[in-house]
C-alpha positions in Angstrom: 10.9 -11.1 -230.5 9.4 -7.8 -229.5 11.5 -4.9 -228.2 9.7 -2.8 -225.6 10.9 0.6 -224.5 8.1 1.3 -222.1 9.5 0.5 -218.7 6.1 0.5 -217.0 4.7 -1.9 -219.5 7.5 -4.3 -218.8 6.9 -3.9 -215.0 3.3 -4.9 -215.7 4.3 -8.0 -217.6 6.7 -9.0 -214.8 4.1 -8.4 -212.1 1.5 -10.5 -214.0 3.8 -13.5 -214.6 4.2 -12.6 -218.3 0.5 -12.1 -219.0 -0.9 -9.0 -220.7 -4.6 -9.0 -221.8 -5.0 -11.8 -224.3 -1.5 -11.7 -225.7 0.4 -15.0 -225.6 2.6 -15.5 -222.6 6.3 -15.0 -223.5 9.0 -17.6 -222.8 11.5 -15.0 -221.5 11.9 -11.3 -220.9 15.4 -9.9 -221.1 16.7 -6.4 -220.2 19.4 -4.8 -222.3 20.8 -1.4 -223.3 21.4 0.1 -226.7 25.0 1.5 -227.0 25.1 4.9 -225.5 21.6 4.7 -224.0 20.9 5.2 -220.3 17.4 3.8 -220.2 17.0 0.0 -220.5 15.0 -1.8 -223.1 13.4 -5.2 -222.9 13.3 -8.0 -225.3 10.1 -10.1 -225.0 10.7 -13.5 -226.6 7.9 -15.9 -227.3 8.2 -19.7 -226.9 10.8 -21.4 -229.0 13.3 -24.3 -228.7 16.1 -21.9 -227.6 17.4 -22.3 -224.1 17.7 -19.3 -221.8 21.5 -19.1 -222.0 21.3 -19.4 -225.8 18.9 -16.5 -226.0 21.2 -14.3 -224.0 24.1 -15.3 -226.3 21.9 -14.4 -229.3 21.3 -10.9 -228.0 25.0 -10.2 -227.7 25.6 -8.0 -230.7 26.9 -4.5 -231.4 23.4 -3.2 -230.8 22.8 -5.0 -227.5 24.8 -4.3 -224.3 24.5 -6.0 -221.0 21.6 -8.5 -221.6 20.2 -10.0 -218.4 17.1 -12.2 -217.8 14.2 -10.5 -215.9 11.7 -13.4 -216.1 11.2 -16.8 -217.6 8.1 -18.8 -218.0 9.7 -21.8 -216.3 11.5 -20.1 -213.4 9.5 -16.9 -213.0 10.8 -13.6 -211.8 14.5 -13.1 -211.2 16.0 -10.8 -208.6 16.8 -8.3 -211.4 13.1 -8.6 -212.4 12.0 -7.6 -208.9 14.4 -4.7 -209.0 12.9 -3.6 -212.4 9.4 -3.6 -210.8 10.7 -1.6 -207.8 12.4 0.9 -210.1 9.8 1.3 -212.9 6.5 -0.1 -211.7 3.6 2.3 -211.0 4.6 2.4 -207.3 8.3 2.7 -208.0 
């Protein structure tokens, strides 16, 4: 899992169906907040056997608030992912 705090970089990943240069395509991208933070972070998780709902459950910890799926390799962009692009993309 990689934690990314660059909102524009995540918008790029979302726009490009998870692809970035020659990096492997992730399995899921999840938005979350650190306690007390106002800017979102994103967890980029690479292929594993964990199901989407299991991943979200794993992220529920004292250091992770309000985890939500932005994109999955199988289902693509969620509505929340589209909102992320609108809010944080180069044109947003």
